[in-house]
N, CA, C and O atoms as a GROMACS GRO file, in nm:
protein
  592
    1THR      N    1   0.118  -0.077   0.005
    1THR     CA    2   0.020  -0.034   0.003
    1THR      C    3   0.068   0.129   0.031
    1THR      O    4   0.118   0.149   0.142
    2GLU      N    5   0.058   0.232  -0.048
    2GLU     CA    6   0.083   0.336  -0.075
    2GLU      C    7   0.076   0.436   0.044
    2GLU      O    8  -0.032   0.448   0.103
    3ASN      N    9   0.196   0.517   0.085
    3ASN     CA   10   0.204   0.626   0.202
    3ASN      C   11   0.077   0.724   0.127
    3ASN      O   12   0.034   0.717   0.012
    4GLY      N   13   0.032   0.826   0.254
    4GLY     CA   14   0.007   0.916   0.234
    4GLY      C   15   0.037   1.038   0.235
    4GLY      O   16   0.125   1.046   0.320
    5VAL      N   17   0.020   1.136   0.195
    5VAL     CA   18   0.110   1.273   0.197
    5VAL      C   19  -0.012   1.408   0.212
    5VAL      O   20  -0.072   1.471   0.125
    6SER      N   21  -0.016   1.418   0.366
    6SER     CA   22  -0.125   1.602   0.273
    6SER      C   23  -0.051   1.719   0.394
    6SER      O   24   0.030   1.672   0.475
    7VAL      N   25  -0.078   1.837   0.398
    7VAL     CA   26  -0.030   1.944   0.485
    7VAL      C   27  -0.178   1.945   0.571
    7VAL      O   28  -0.295   1.917   0.548
    8VAL      N   29  -0.081   2.005   0.705
    8VAL     CA   30  -0.208   2.029   0.848
    8VAL      C   31  -0.192   2.125   0.857
    8VAL      O   32  -0.121   2.187   0.778
    9ASN      N   33  -0.272   2.195   0.987
    9ASN     CA   34  -0.250   2.291   1.049
    9ASN      C   35  -0.143   2.245   1.174
    9ASN      O   36  -0.180   2.146   1.238
   10ALA      N   37  -0.034   2.297   1.209
   10ALA     CA   38   0.030   2.250   1.345
   10ALA      C   39  -0.082   2.250   1.432
   10ALA      O   40  -0.127   2.148   1.486
   11SER      N   41  -0.127   2.363   1.445
   11SER     CA   42  -0.193   2.376   1.589
   11SER      C   43  -0.289   2.276   1.613
   11SER      O   44  -0.317   2.251   1.730
   12ASP      N   45  -0.332   2.227   1.538
   12ASP     CA   46  -0.444   2.071   1.493
   12ASP      C   47  -0.339   1.954   1.533
   12ASP      O   48  -0.403   1.856   1.493
   13ILE      N   49  -0.219   1.902   1.587
   13ILE     CA   50  -0.124   1.857   1.641
   13ILE      C   51  -0.065   1.877   1.738
   13ILE      O   52  -0.044   1.787   1.820
   14VAL      N   53  -0.023   2.003   1.754
   14VAL     CA   54   0.063   2.033   1.912
   14VAL      C   55  -0.036   2.164   1.939
   14VAL      O   56  -0.088   2.237   1.855
   15SER      N   57  -0.042   2.167   2.050
   15SER     CA   58  -0.126   2.268   2.061
   15SER      C   59  -0.066   2.417   2.124
   15SER      O   60  -0.008   2.423   2.233
   16GLY      N   61  -0.093   2.544   2.030
   16GLY     CA   62  -0.037   2.652   2.060
   16GLY      C   63   0.074   2.658   1.947
   16GLY      O   64   0.126   2.768   1.930
   17MET      N   65   0.125   2.526   1.848
   17MET     CA   66   0.234   2.532   1.766
   17MET      C   67   0.143   2.612   1.634
   17MET      O   68   0.031   2.567   1.608
   18SER      N   69   0.195   2.728   1.555
   18SER     CA   70   0.186   2.825   1.482
   18SER      C   71   0.259   2.720   1.327
   18SER      O   72   0.361   2.657   1.351
   19GLY      N   73   0.217   2.713   1.221
   19GLY     CA   74   0.288   2.656   1.091
   19GLY      C   75   0.201   2.602   1.012
   19GLY      O   76   0.098   2.655   0.971
   20GLN      N   77   0.254   2.459   0.980
   20GLN     CA   78   0.164   2.369   0.888
   20GLN      C   79   0.329   2.237   0.918
   20GLN      O   80   0.449   2.240   0.946
   21PHE      N   81   0.250   2.168   0.896
   21PHE     CA   82   0.335   1.994   0.920
   21PHE      C   83   0.293   1.999   0.730
   21PHE      O   84   0.241   2.068   0.643
   22VAL      N   85   0.378   1.843   0.760
   22VAL     CA   86   0.364   1.811   0.661
   22VAL      C   87   0.326   1.625   0.738
   22VAL      O   88   0.405   1.564   0.810
   23GLU      N   89   0.242   1.595   0.712
   23GLU     CA   90   0.190   1.450   0.762
   23GLU      C   91   0.217   1.357   0.637
   23GLU      O   92   0.181   1.362   0.520
   24PHE      N   93   0.283   1.282   0.700
   24PHE     CA   94   0.330   1.125   0.630
   24PHE      C   95   0.218   1.020   0.666
   24PHE      O   96   0.174   1.032   0.781
   25SER      N   97   0.178   0.948   0.612
   25SER     CA   98   0.094   0.855   0.657
   25SER      C   99   0.125   0.756   0.638
   25SER      O  100   0.065   0.711   0.540
   26LEU      N  101   0.216   0.664   0.698
   26LEU     CA  102   0.308   0.527   0.647
   26LEU      C  103   0.234   0.404   0.688
   26LEU      O  104   0.213   0.365   0.803
   27ALA      N  105   0.196   0.348   0.570
   27ALA     CA  106   0.112   0.217   0.568
   27ALA      C  107   0.193   0.090   0.636
   27ALA      O  108   0.314   0.072   0.626
   28ALA      N  109   0.109   0.015   0.700
   28ALA     CA  110   0.203  -0.104   0.784
   28ALA      C  111   0.240  -0.190   0.695
   28ALA      O  112   0.201  -0.218   0.581
   29VAL      N  113   0.348  -0.240   0.788
   29VAL     CA  114   0.423  -0.390   0.736
   29VAL      C  115   0.409  -0.451   0.736
   29VAL      O  116   0.378  -0.466   0.854
   30ASN      N  117   0.388  -0.609   0.659
   30ASN     CA  118   0.388  -0.740   0.724
   30ASN      C  119   0.472  -0.788   0.692
   30ASN      O  120   0.538  -0.782   0.589
   31SER      N  121   0.482  -0.865   0.814
   31SER     CA  122   0.621  -0.998   0.885
   31SER      C  123   0.694  -1.022   0.762
   31SER      O  124   0.812  -0.998   0.736
   32TYR      N  125   0.557  -1.098   0.655
   32TYR     CA  126   0.623  -1.184   0.574
   32TYR      C  127   0.660  -1.075   0.417
   32TYR      O  128   0.682  -1.116   0.303
   33ASP      N  129   0.657  -0.954   0.457
   33ASP     CA  130   0.713  -0.870   0.280
   33ASP      C  131   0.884  -0.849   0.372
   33ASP      O  132   0.900  -0.759   0.455
   34SER      N  133   0.979  -0.935   0.342
   34SER     CA  134   1.056  -0.974   0.405
   34SER      C  135   1.183  -0.823   0.364
   34SER      O  136   1.283  -0.790   0.428
   35TYR      N  137   1.121  -0.760   0.230
   35TYR     CA  138   1.238  -0.602   0.214
   35TYR      C  139   1.094  -0.484   0.259
   35TYR      O  140   1.111  -0.366   0.230
   36GLY      N  141   1.011  -0.511   0.302
   36GLY     CA  142   0.952  -0.384   0.305
   36GLY      C  143   0.996  -0.315   0.481
   36GLY      O  144   1.024  -0.365   0.590
   37TYR      N  145   0.988  -0.229   0.446
   37TYR     CA  146   1.023  -0.095   0.539
   37TYR      C  147   0.947   0.009   0.525
   37TYR      O  148   0.883   0.027   0.422
   38GLN      N  149   0.944   0.099   0.639
   38GLN     CA  150   0.870   0.242   0.636
   38GLN      C  151   0.960   0.300   0.599
   38GLN      O  152   1.066   0.260   0.647
   39TYR      N  153   0.971   0.412   0.507
   39TYR     CA  154   1.032   0.503   0.488
   39TYR      C  155   0.983   0.634   0.398
   39TYR      O  156   0.905   0.625   0.304
   40ILE      N  157   1.047   0.761   0.448
   40ILE     CA  158   1.001   0.931   0.300
   40ILE      C  159   1.134   0.871   0.256
   40ILE      O  160   1.236   0.839   0.318
   41ARG      N  161   1.079   0.865   0.057
   41ARG     CA  162   1.236   0.948   0.016
   41ARG      C  163   1.161   1.127  -0.094
   41ARG      O  164   1.062   1.157  -0.160
   42LEU      N  165   1.313   1.205  -0.037
   42LEU     CA  166   1.345   1.308  -0.084
   42LEU      C  167   1.393   1.313  -0.230
   42LEU      O  168   1.511   1.278  -0.234
   43THR      N  169   1.348   1.344  -0.348
   43THR     CA  170   1.386   1.360  -0.494
   43THR      C  171   1.424   1.474  -0.552
   43THR      O  172   1.478   1.484  -0.663
   44ASP      N  173   1.380   1.616  -0.431
   44ASP     CA  174   1.341   1.693  -0.497
   44ASP      C  175   1.467   1.797  -0.482
   44ASP      O  176   1.551   1.815  -0.393
   45ASP      N  177   1.438   1.868  -0.630
   45ASP     CA  178   1.484   1.959  -0.629
   45ASP      C  179   1.624   2.028  -0.533
   45ASP      O  180   1.736   2.038  -0.582
   46LEU      N  181   1.591   2.068  -0.398
   46LEU     CA  182   1.618   2.094  -0.240
   46LEU      C  183   1.787   1.975  -0.249
   46LEU      O  184   1.892   2.021  -0.203
   47LEU      N  185   1.785   1.880  -0.290
   47LEU     CA  186   1.892   1.808  -0.309
   47LEU      C  187   1.968   1.907  -0.428
   47LEU      O  188   2.003   2.005  -0.364
   48LYS      N  189   1.990   1.918  -0.506
   48LYS     CA  190   2.101   1.954  -0.554
   48LYS      C  191   2.145   2.082  -0.491
   48LYS      O  192   2.253   2.113  -0.543
   49ASP      N  193   2.101   2.186  -0.386
   49ASP     CA  194   2.221   2.234  -0.268
   49ASP      C  195   2.248   2.190  -0.176
   49ASP      O  196   2.272   2.257  -0.076
   50ILE      N  197   2.257   2.006  -0.182
   50ILE     CA  198   2.354   1.953  -0.081
   50ILE      C  199   2.472   1.934  -0.143
   50ILE      O  200   2.498   1.838  -0.216
   51ASN      N  201   2.571   2.055  -0.107
   51ASN     CA  202   2.731   2.050  -0.152
   51ASN      C  203   2.805   2.117  -0.104
   51ASN      O  204   2.800   2.201  -0.014
   52ALA      N  205   2.889   2.076  -0.175
   52ALA     CA  206   3.058   2.141  -0.076
   52ALA      C  207   2.989   2.295   0.009
   52ALA      O  208   3.003   2.300   0.131
   53GLN      N  209   2.944   2.368  -0.035
   53GLN     CA  210   2.921   2.477   0.050
   53GLN      C  211   2.857   2.477   0.176
   53GLN      O  212   2.863   2.571   0.254
   54LEU      N  213   2.791   2.363   0.196
   54LEU     CA  214   2.721   2.345   0.324
   54LEU      C  215   2.771   2.255   0.427
   54LEU      O  216   2.803   2.137   0.414
   55SER      N  217   2.773   2.331   0.536
   55SER     CA  218   2.770   2.253   0.620
   55SER      C  219   2.714   2.208   0.720
   55SER      O  220   2.775   2.197   0.827
   56LYS      N  221   2.594   2.173   0.708
   56LYS     CA  222   2.495   2.070   0.792
   56LYS      C  223   2.382   2.151   0.766
   56LYS      O  224   2.370   2.273   0.758
   57VAL      N  225   2.271   2.025   0.748
   57VAL     CA  226   2.158   2.022   0.725
   57VAL      C  227   2.097   1.956   0.850
   57VAL      O  228   2.147   1.870   0.921
   58SER      N  229   1.929   2.040   0.866
   58SER     CA  230   1.856   2.013   0.979
   58SER      C  231   1.747   1.977   0.942
   58SER      O  232   1.695   2.058   0.865
   59PHE      N  233   1.659   1.846   0.974
   59PHE     CA  234   1.550   1.815   0.954
   59PHE      C  235   1.507   1.800   1.103
   59PHE      O  236   1.554   1.737   1.198
   60SER      N  237   1.363   1.912   1.082
   60SER     CA  238   1.253   1.873   1.229
   60SER      C  239   1.113   1.820   1.203
   60SER      O  240   1.016   1.855   1.136
   61PHE      N  241   1.158   1.673   1.324
   61PHE     CA  242   1.004   1.651   1.301
   61PHE      C  243   0.924   1.624   1.385
   61PHE      O  244   0.982   1.609   1.492
   62TYR      N  245   0.789   1.604   1.394
   62TYR     CA  246   0.712   1.596   1.498
   62TYR      C  247   0.663   1.438   1.534
   62TYR      O  248   0.580   1.378   1.465
   63TRP      N  249   0.730   1.381   1.658
   63TRP     CA  250   0.641   1.232   1.709
   63TRP      C  251   0.554   1.230   1.816
   63TRP      O  252   0.585   1.294   1.916
   64GLY      N  253   0.432   1.155   1.811
   64GLY     CA  254   0.301   1.201   1.901
   64GLY      C  255   0.277   1.122   1.962
   64GLY      O  256   0.188   1.124   2.047
   65GLU      N  257   0.396   0.969   1.920
   65GLU     CA  258   0.294   0.869   2.074
   65GLU      C  259   0.445   0.833   2.128
   65GLU      O  260   0.549   0.815   2.064
   66GLU      N  261   0.414   0.829   2.283
   66GLU     CA  262   0.472   0.792   2.404
   66GLU      C  263   0.591   0.729   2.318
   66GLU      O  264   0.675   0.813   2.286
   67ASP      N  265   0.622   0.572   2.264
   67ASP     CA  266   0.692   0.514   2.235
   67ASP      C  267   0.818   0.568   2.148
   67ASP      O  268   0.776   0.641   2.058
   68ASP      N  269   0.912   0.561   2.146
   68ASP     CA  270   1.011   0.603   2.073
   68ASP      C  271   1.032   0.499   1.933
   68ASP      O  272   1.043   0.377   1.922
   69LEU      N  273   1.031   0.619   1.829
   69LEU     CA  274   1.058   0.526   1.683
   69LEU      C  275   1.166   0.536   1.621
   69LEU      O  276   1.209   0.633   1.558
   70PRO      N  277   1.216   0.423   1.638
   70PRO     CA  278   1.367   0.426   1.549
   70PRO      C  279   1.301   0.445   1.412
   70PRO      O  280   1.198   0.413   1.352
   71PHE      N  281   1.459   0.541   1.386
   71PHE     CA  282   1.533   0.676   1.290
   71PHE      C  283   1.602   0.677   1.195
   71PHE      O  284   1.639   0.794   1.187
   72ARG      N  285   1.641   0.626   1.121
   72ARG     CA  286   1.762   0.697   1.026
   72ARG      C  287   1.738   0.722   0.863
   72ARG      O  288   1.660   0.674   0.781
   73LEU      N  289   1.894   0.870   0.857
   73LEU     CA  290   1.848   0.858   0.736
   73LEU      C  291   1.952   0.806   0.685
   73LEU      O  292   2.045   0.770   0.756
   74CYS      N  293   1.953   0.791   0.504
   74CYS     CA  294   2.012   0.701   0.473
   74CYS      C  295   2.002   0.783   0.338
   74CYS      O  296   1.898   0.819   0.283
   75VAL      N  297   2.186   0.816   0.279
   75VAL     CA  298   2.197   0.867   0.142
   75VAL      C  299   2.203   0.781   0.065
   75VAL      O  300   2.231   0.671   0.112
   76LYS      N  301   2.180   0.791  -0.094
   76LYS     CA  302   2.170   0.731  -0.186
   76LYS      C  303   2.282   0.832  -0.286
   76LYS      O  304   2.237   0.934  -0.339
   77TYR      N  305   2.393   0.801  -0.300
   77TYR     CA  306   2.487   0.888  -0.349
   77TYR      C  307   2.497   0.843  -0.492
   77TYR      O  308   2.523   0.724  -0.509
   78LYS      N  309   2.472   0.952  -0.642
   78LYS     CA  310   2.472   0.890  -0.795
   78LYS      C  311   2.568   0.826  -0.814
   78LYS      O  312   2.545   0.733  -0.892
   79ASP      N  313   2.735   0.836  -0.755
   79ASP     CA  314   2.889   0.782  -0.834
   79ASP      C  315   2.875   0.632  -0.661
   79ASP      O  316   2.985   0.582  -0.638
   80GLY      N  317   2.794   0.596  -0.596
   80GLY     CA  318   2.786   0.511  -0.521
   80GLY      C  319   2.684   0.416  -0.524
   80GLY      O  320   2.570   0.455  -0.500
   81ARG      N  321   2.711   0.249  -0.560
   81ARG     CA  322   2.590   0.128  -0.551
   81ARG      C  323   2.515   0.142  -0.432
   81ARG      O  324   2.397   0.117  -0.458
   82THR      N  325   2.535   0.175  -0.292
   82THR     CA  326   2.458   0.109  -0.195
   82THR      C  327   2.421   0.261  -0.160
   82THR      O  328   2.473   0.362  -0.205
   83ILE      N  329   2.312   0.249  -0.062
   83ILE     CA  330   2.300   0.354  -0.008
   83ILE      C  331   2.379   0.339   0.174
   83ILE      O  332   2.400   0.243   0.247
   84VAL      N  333   2.406   0.501   0.188
   84VAL     CA  334   2.503   0.494   0.302
   84VAL      C  335   2.380   0.528   0.426
   84VAL      O  336   2.278   0.596   0.412
   85GLU      N  337   2.423   0.464   0.537
   85GLU     CA  338   2.322   0.556   0.642
   85GLU      C  339   2.418   0.664   0.750
   85GLU      O  340   2.505   0.639   0.833
   86GLU      N  341   2.360   0.787   0.706
   86GLU     CA  342   2.438   0.900   0.746
   86GLU      C  343   2.375   0.942   0.908
   86GLU      O  344   2.419   1.049   0.949
   87HIS      N  345   2.296   0.882   0.985
   87HIS     CA  346   2.245   0.950   1.094
   87HIS      C  347   2.179   0.801   1.151
   87HIS      O  348   2.204   0.714   1.068
   88LYS      N  349   2.117   0.756   1.246
   88LYS     CA  350   2.062   0.679   1.339
   88LYS      C  351   2.021   0.729   1.459
   88LYS      O  352   2.097   0.812   1.509
   89GLY      N  353   1.916   0.699   1.523
   89GLY     CA  354   1.853   0.779   1.643
   89GLY      C  355   1.668   0.724   1.646
   89GLY      O  356   1.601   0.643   1.583
   90ASN      N  357   1.647   0.809   1.741
   90ASN     CA  358   1.523   0.754   1.778
   90ASN      C  359   1.440   0.923   1.803
   90ASN      O  360   1.482   1.022   1.862
   91LEU      N  361   1.306   0.898   1.727
   91LEU     CA  362   1.249   1.024   1.709
   91LEU      C  363   1.202   0.993   1.853
   91LEU      O  364   1.187   0.872   1.872
   92ARG      N  365   1.176   1.072   1.961
   92ARG     CA  366   1.087   1.090   2.088
   92ARG      C  367   0.956   1.157   2.033
   92ARG      O  368   0.914   1.212   1.931
   93TYR      N  369   0.914   1.120   2.168
   93TYR     CA  370   0.762   1.262   2.154
   93TYR      C  371   0.805   1.393   2.173
   93TYR      O  372   0.886   1.431   2.258
   94GLY      N  373   0.718   1.496   2.050
   94GLY     CA  374   0.755   1.592   2.035
   94GLY      C  375   0.842   1.649   1.941
   94GLY      O  376   0.872   1.578   1.845
   95ILE      N  377   0.886   1.752   1.947
   95ILE     CA  378   0.998   1.797   1.836
   95ILE      C  379   1.104   1.746   1.830
   95ILE      O  380   1.174   1.765   1.929
   96ASN      N  381   1.161   1.665   1.719
   96ASN     CA  382   1.302   1.637   1.659
   96ASN      C  383   1.353   1.642   1.582
   96ASN      O  384   1.321   1.587   1.477
   97ASP      N  385   1.517   1.751   1.607
   97ASP     CA  386   1.577   1.821   1.527
   97ASP      C  387   1.752   1.693   1.471
   97ASP      O  388   1.862   1.664   1.519
   98ILE      N  389   1.668   1.660   1.345
   98ILE     CA  390   1.800   1.599   1.332
   98ILE      C  391   1.912   1.625   1.211
   98ILE      O  392   1.919   1.625   1.088
   99VAL      N  393   1.987   1.644   1.314
   99VAL     CA  394   2.120   1.685   1.248
   99VAL      C  395   2.253   1.638   1.168
   99VAL      O  396   2.345   1.568   1.211
  100TRP      N  397   2.238   1.695   1.040
  100TRP     CA  398   2.324   1.596   0.954
  100TRP      C  399   2.475   1.699   0.930
  100TRP      O  400   2.519   1.764   0.835
  101ASP      N  401   2.501   1.684   1.006
  101ASP     CA  402   2.653   1.750   0.983
  101ASP      C  403   2.783   1.707   0.921
  101ASP      O  404   2.801   1.588   0.894
  102ASN      N  405   2.903   1.828   0.892
  102ASN     CA  406   3.003   1.793   0.889
  102ASN      C  407   2.992   1.750   0.736
  102ASN      O  408   3.057   1.656   0.692
  103LEU      N  409   2.904   1.826   0.659
  103LEU     CA  410   2.902   1.785   0.549
  103LEU      C  411   3.054   1.784   0.406
  103LEU      O  412   3.089   1.710   0.314
  104ASP      N  413   3.092   1.895   0.459
  104ASP     CA  414   3.183   1.979   0.397
  104ASP      C  415   3.304   1.899   0.376
  104ASP      O  416   3.374   1.900   0.274
  105THR      N  417   3.332   1.787   0.546
  105THR     CA  418   3.419   1.734   0.476
  105THR      C  419   3.433   1.586   0.439
  105THR      O  420   3.540   1.527   0.436
  106LYS      N  421   3.293   1.524   0.409
  106LYS     CA  422   3.303   1.426   0.337
  106LYS      C  423   3.354   1.424   0.207
  106LYS      O  424   3.357   1.524   0.135
  107ALA      N  425   3.408   1.275   0.164
  107ALA     CA  426   3.452   1.240   0.012
  107ALA      C  427   3.364   1.282  -0.090
  107ALA      O  428   3.398   1.328  -0.199
  108TRP      N  429   3.257   1.265  -0.051
  108TRP     CA  430   3.197   1.352  -0.189
  108TRP      C  431   3.101   1.447  -0.244
  108TRP      O  432   3.001   1.453  -0.314
  109LYS      N  433   3.218   1.548  -0.145
  109LYS     CA  434   3.109   1.707  -0.155
  109LYS      C  435   3.122   1.781  -0.291
  109LYS      O  436   3.095   1.900  -0.305
  110ASN      N  437   3.156   1.722  -0.363
  110ASN     CA  438   3.173   1.790  -0.452
  110ASN      C  439   3.076   1.670  -0.596
  110ASN      O  440   3.095   1.665  -0.718
  111GLY      N  441   2.989   1.602  -0.517
  111GLY     CA  442   2.921   1.488  -0.597
  111GLY      C  443   2.816   1.529  -0.600
  111GLY      O  444   2.801   1.651  -0.587
  112GLU      N  445   2.660   1.414  -0.626
  112GLU     CA  446   2.542   1.441  -0.621
  112GLU      C  447   2.499   1.330  -0.542
  112GLU      O  448   2.554   1.220  -0.526
  113ILE      N  449   2.347   1.394  -0.478
  113ILE     CA  450   2.281   1.329  -0.381
  113ILE      C  451   2.142   1.241  -0.525
  113ILE      O  452   2.072   1.295  -0.611
  114GLU      N  453   2.157   1.095  -0.486
  114GLU     CA  454   2.020   1.076  -0.588
  114GLU      C  455   1.891   1.108  -0.519
  114GLU      O  456   1.794   1.171  -0.561
  115TYR      N  457   1.914   1.036  -0.376
  115TYR     CA  458   1.731   1.036  -0.297
  115TYR      C  459   1.809   1.083  -0.114
  115TYR      O  460   1.931   1.074  -0.101
  116ILE      N  461   1.740   1.120  -0.020
  116ILE     CA  462   1.758   1.114   0.097
  116ILE      C  463   1.562   0.997   0.121
  116ILE      O  464   1.449   1.017   0.076
  117GLU      N  465   1.620   0.888   0.209
  117GLU     CA  466   1.553   0.825   0.264
  117GLU      C  467   1.491   0.858   0.403
  117GLU      O  468   1.572   0.795   0.471
  118PHE      N  469   1.403   0.914   0.497
  118PHE     CA  470   1.418   0.928   0.616
  118PHE      C  471   1.300   0.781   0.652
  118PHE      O  472   1.182   0.785   0.619
  119CYS      N  473   1.360   0.670   0.717
  119CYS     CA  474   1.382   0.546   0.719
  119CYS      C  475   1.316   0.496   0.896
  119CYS      O  476   1.384   0.508   0.998
  120PHE      N  477   1.188   0.448   0.893
  120PHE     CA  478   1.109   0.481   1.038
  120PHE      C  479   1.155   0.302   1.081
  120PHE      O  480   1.062   0.228   1.115
  121ASP      N  481   1.275   0.256   1.076
  121ASP     CA  482   1.270   0.111   1.128
  121ASP      C  483   1.384   0.102   1.170
  121ASP      O  484   1.463   0.192   1.143
  122ASP      N  485   1.432  -0.030   1.262
  122ASP     CA  486   1.562  -0.015   1.320
  122ASP      C  487   1.652  -0.114   1.207
  122ASP      O  488   1.758  -0.155   1.255
  123LYS      N  489   1.627  -0.152   1.078
  123LYS     CA  490   1.679  -0.247   0.955
  123LYS      C  491   1.629  -0.375   0.997
  123LYS      O  492   1.649  -0.469   0.920
  124ASN      N  493   1.568  -0.397   1.103
  124ASN     CA  494   1.536  -0.591   1.087
  124ASN      C  495   1.446  -0.574   0.978
  124ASN      O  496   1.328  -0.552   1.003
  125ILE      N  497   1.493  -0.583   0.841
  125ILE     CA  498   1.413  -0.661   0.776
  125ILE      C  499   1.332  -0.750   0.788
  125ILE      O  500   1.390  -0.858   0.801
  126GLY      N  501   1.176  -0.761   0.790
  126GLY     CA  502   1.071  -0.880   0.828
  126GLY      C  503   0.997  -0.830   0.944
  126GLY      O  504   0.882  -0.867   0.970
  127THR      N  505   1.066  -0.744   1.017
  127THR     CA  506   0.992  -0.682   1.120
  127THR      C  507   0.840  -0.644   1.073
  127THR      O  508   0.837  -0.586   0.965
  128GLU      N  509   0.737  -0.661   1.124
  128GLU     CA  510   0.624  -0.638   1.114
  128GLU      C  511   0.642  -0.502   1.200
  128GLU      O  512   0.686  -0.490   1.314
  129LEU      N  513   0.585  -0.385   1.092
  129LEU     CA  514   0.586  -0.212   1.142
  129LEU      C  515   0.419  -0.220   1.150
  129LEU      O  516   0.339  -0.292   1.091
  130PRO      N  517   0.404  -0.114   1.250
  130PRO     CA  518   0.225  -0.109   1.252
  130PRO      C  519   0.184   0.028   1.189
  130PRO      O  520   0.279   0.103   1.210
  131ALA      N  521   0.079   0.099   1.117
  131ALA     CA  522   0.067   0.177   1.038
  131ALA      C  523   0.088   0.342   1.097
  131ALA      O  524   0.004   0.348   1.187
  132ARG      N  525   0.138   0.437   1.092
  132ARG     CA  526   0.215   0.566   1.139
  132ARG      C  527   0.223   0.707   1.126
  132ARG      O  528   0.262   0.727   1.012
  133LYS      N  529   0.203   0.829   1.192
  133LYS     CA  530   0.210   0.878   1.087
  133LYS      C  531   0.322   1.051   1.178
  133LYS      O  532   0.325   1.138   1.265
  134VAL      N  533   0.372   1.001   1.091
  134VAL     CA  534   0.469   1.141   1.110
  134VAL      C  535   0.481   1.268   1.025
  134VAL      O  536   0.472   1.301   0.906
  135TYR      N  537   0.503   1.315   1.129
  135TYR     CA  538   0.488   1.454   1.046
  135TYR      C  539   0.674   1.580   1.057
  135TYR      O  540   0.760   1.595   1.144
  136PHE      N  541   0.656   1.632   0.935
  136PHE     CA  542   0.808   1.694   0.905
  136PHE      C  543   0.737   1.856   0.918
  136PHE      O  544   0.622   1.900   0.905
  137GLU      N  545   0.847   1.906   0.946
  137GLU     CA  546   0.831   2.038   1.041
  137GLU      C  547   0.900   2.122   0.914
  137GLU      O  548   0.854   2.182   0.817
  138SER      N  549   0.984   2.105   0.946
  138SER     CA  550   1.085   2.229   0.877
  138SER      C  551   1.257   2.111   0.834
  138SER      O  552   1.310   2.015   0.890
  139LEU      N  553   1.293   2.209   0.686
  139LEU     CA  554   1.423   2.126   0.657
  139LEU      C  555   1.509   2.251   0.641
  139LEU      O  556   1.464   2.330   0.558
  140SER      N  557   1.643   2.295   0.711
  140SER     CA  558   1.751   2.416   0.720
  140SER      C  559   1.843   2.414   0.642
  140SER      O  560   1.875   2.295   0.646
  141LEU      N  561   1.902   2.458   0.578
  141LEU     CA  562   2.016   2.444   0.536
  141LEU      C  563   2.101   2.543   0.587
  141LEU      O  564   2.058   2.659   0.590
  142TYR      N  565   2.258   2.506   0.644
  142TYR     CA  566   2.307   2.588   0.666
  142TYR      C  567   2.497   2.596   0.577
  142TYR      O  568   2.574   2.500   0.569
  143LYS      N  569   2.519   2.716   0.534
  143LYS     CA  570   2.645   2.729   0.493
  143LYS      C  571   2.778   2.741   0.521
  143LYS      O  572   2.807   2.855   0.557
  144VAL      N  573   2.859   2.673   0.518
  144VAL     CA  574   3.013   2.710   0.520
  144VAL      C  575   3.054   2.837   0.590
  144VAL      O  576   3.030   2.929   0.512
  145ALA      N  577   3.113   2.889   0.715
  145ALA     CA  578   3.141   3.035   0.717
  145ALA      C  579   3.211   3.050   0.634
  145ALA      O  580   3.299   2.968   0.605
  146GLU      N  581   3.186   3.193   0.556
  146GLU     CA  582   3.294   3.230   0.454
  146GLU      C  583   3.455   3.264   0.516
  146GLU      O  584   3.462   3.342   0.611
  147ASP      N  585   3.571   3.209   0.466
  147ASP     CA  586   3.714   3.345   0.533
  147ASP      C  587   3.676   3.468   0.509
  147ASP      O  588   3.615   3.502   0.407
  148ASN      N  589   3.706   3.538   0.593
  148ASN     CA  590   3.747   3.686   0.554
  148ASN      C  591   3.865   3.747   0.570
  148ASN      O  592   3.880   3.864   0.533
   0.00000   0.00000   0.00000
């Protein structure tokens, strides 16, 4: 089944919060689906700006459940055959800022990114996953400081 994407008012999700969230309704994964996992894939034009001029990228999510949600930030580079896990952790209840830093020190800094995946699992393929709603708040790009 396909994941659903919609825009919702942040105040409908978090009392007193302004602005909007992008709501991702992630479909359940059956245990017999050996390659099933929950993810959001970014292939947008914004990825062309992730290059040697950036020092870090910050992604902000809201998670509304009490139990932590396993989270992995995975990247597929155009010159590589595999997906690289750049960050692993958990989304906790509330707003979560995922910071992907040291971009300017990576060997691929002049390369291009094919896509980024936000994976909501602990990499145990074949694990049954319930349907979930995850809210994306914002993306921030930080440039390397200019030398004076």
